[in-house]
C-alpha positions in Angstrom: -12.5 -12.6 -27.4 -12.5 -12.1 -23.1 -9.7 -11.8 -21.3 -8.2 -14.4 -19.7 -9.2 -15.0 -16.1 -6.4 -15.4 -13.3 -7.4 -19.2 -12.9 -6.9 -20.0 -16.6 -3.5 -18.0 -16.7 -2.3 -20.0 -13.8 -3.6 -23.6 -15.3 -1.9 -22.5 -18.9 0.8 -24.5 -19.6 1.9 -21.7 -22.1 2.6 -19.1 -19.6 5.3 -18.6 -16.9 2.9 -18.6 -14.5 1.2 -22.0 -15.6 4.4 -23.6 -16.1 5.3 -22.7 -12.2 2.4 -24.4 -10.9 3.3 -27.3 -12.8 6.5 -27.5 -11.8 5.4 -27.0 -8.0 3.2 -29.7 -8.2 5.7 -32.2 -10.0 9.3 -31.2 -7.7 8.0 -27.9 -5.3 9.2 -30.9 -2.1 12.9 -30.0 -3.9 13.1 -26.8 -3.9 16.1 -25.5 -1.1 16.2 -22.7 0.9 19.9 -21.8 0.8 18.8 -19.0 3.2 19.5 -15.0 2.5 16.4 -15.3 -0.6 18.5 -18.0 -2.5 17.0 -20.8 -3.5 17.8 -24.0 -5.3 14.6 -24.7 -7.9 14.9 -27.9 -10.2 14.1 -27.8 -13.3 10.9 -29.7 -15.1 12.4 -32.8 -15.2 14.0 -32.4 -11.8 17.5 -33.6 -13.4 19.8 -30.4 -12.4 19.0 -27.0 -10.3 18.8 -23.6 -10.8 19.6 -20.8 -8.7 17.0 -18.1 -7.9 17.8 -14.9 -5.9 14.1 -14.4 -4.8 15.1 -10.7 -3.4 16.1 -9.4 -6.7 13.8 -12.0 -9.3 17.1 -13.2 -10.8 17.4 -17.0 -12.1 20.2 -18.1 -13.9 18.3 -20.1 -16.2 18.8 -20.0 -19.8 15.3 -18.5 -20.1 16.0 -15.7 -17.0 19.2 -15.4 -19.5 17.6 -14.9 -22.7 14.7 -12.3 -21.4 15.8 -11.0 -18.3 13.0 -8.3 -18.6 10.5 -11.6 -17.6 10.2 -13.0 -14.5 11.2 -17.1 -15.2 8.7 -19.7 -13.9 11.7 -20.8 -11.0 11.3 -17.2 -9.4 7.7 -17.9 -9.7 8.0 -21.2 -8.5 9.3 -19.9 -5.2 7.1 -17.7 -4.5 4.6 -20.3 -4.3 6.9 -22.5 -2.2 6.8 -19.5 0.2 3.0 -19.1 0.5 2.1 -22.4 0.9 4.5 -22.6 3.8 3.4 -20.0 5.6 1.9 -21.2 8.6 -1.7 -19.6 9.7 -1.6 -18.2 13.2 -4.0 -16.5 16.1 -3.4 -14.5 19.2 -3.6 -16.3 22.3 -6.0 -15.2 24.9 -4.0 -16.5 27.8 -0.5 -15.2 26.9 -1.3 -12.7 24.1 1.5 -14.6 21.8 0.9 -15.6 18.3 -0.1 -19.2 18.0 -0.2 -21.7 15.0 -3.8 -22.6 14.4 -2.9 -26.2 14.5 -1.4 -25.9 18.6 -4.7 -24.2 19.9 -7.3 -25.1 22.1 -10.4 -23.7 21.8 -12.9 -22.3 25.1 -15.7 -24.4 26.1 -18.9 -23.1 27.8 -17.6 -24.3 31.2 -14.5 -22.1 31.8 -14.6 -19.2 34.0 -12.5 -17.7 33.4 -12.4 -17.3 29.2 -15.5 -16.8 26.9 -16.6 -20.0 25.0 -14.6 -19.6 21.6 -11.8 -17.7 22.6 -8.3 -19.6 21.3 -5.6 -20.2 23.8 -2.2 -21.9 23.1 -1.2 -25.1 24.7 0.8 -23.9 27.4 -2.1 -21.8 28.8 -5.3 -24.4 28.2 -3.2 -27.1 30.7 -2.9 -24.0 32.7 -6.5 -22.9 32.7 -8.0 -26.6 32.2 -9.1 -26.1 28.9 -6.7 -28.8 27.2 
């Protein structure tokens, strides 16, 4: 029998990772960041919350208590939550600061200061007549 792929595992509701994906899809918006790597994560029904210490990969859910050697779906769900919150960014060619992609402007061919295709943050784009 062939070894299952990561895609198969992620979408299999019989695996902890698969259950975490389902949990995030249904209740990811209810995950609450308490700070310091601590999160409140809802159960699958959304009726109660478990405390996840993401830095130590621990949770107070029954599964984590019965199987402390395994990672529970609530810890995996926090990992998905954090991965989804990452913001893609670029380095502005004007001020050299990191800027979220959504706030950038691409330089056109008619600009004499920058090359076509370079990206600028909003303040630099306005200052150089790109925006």
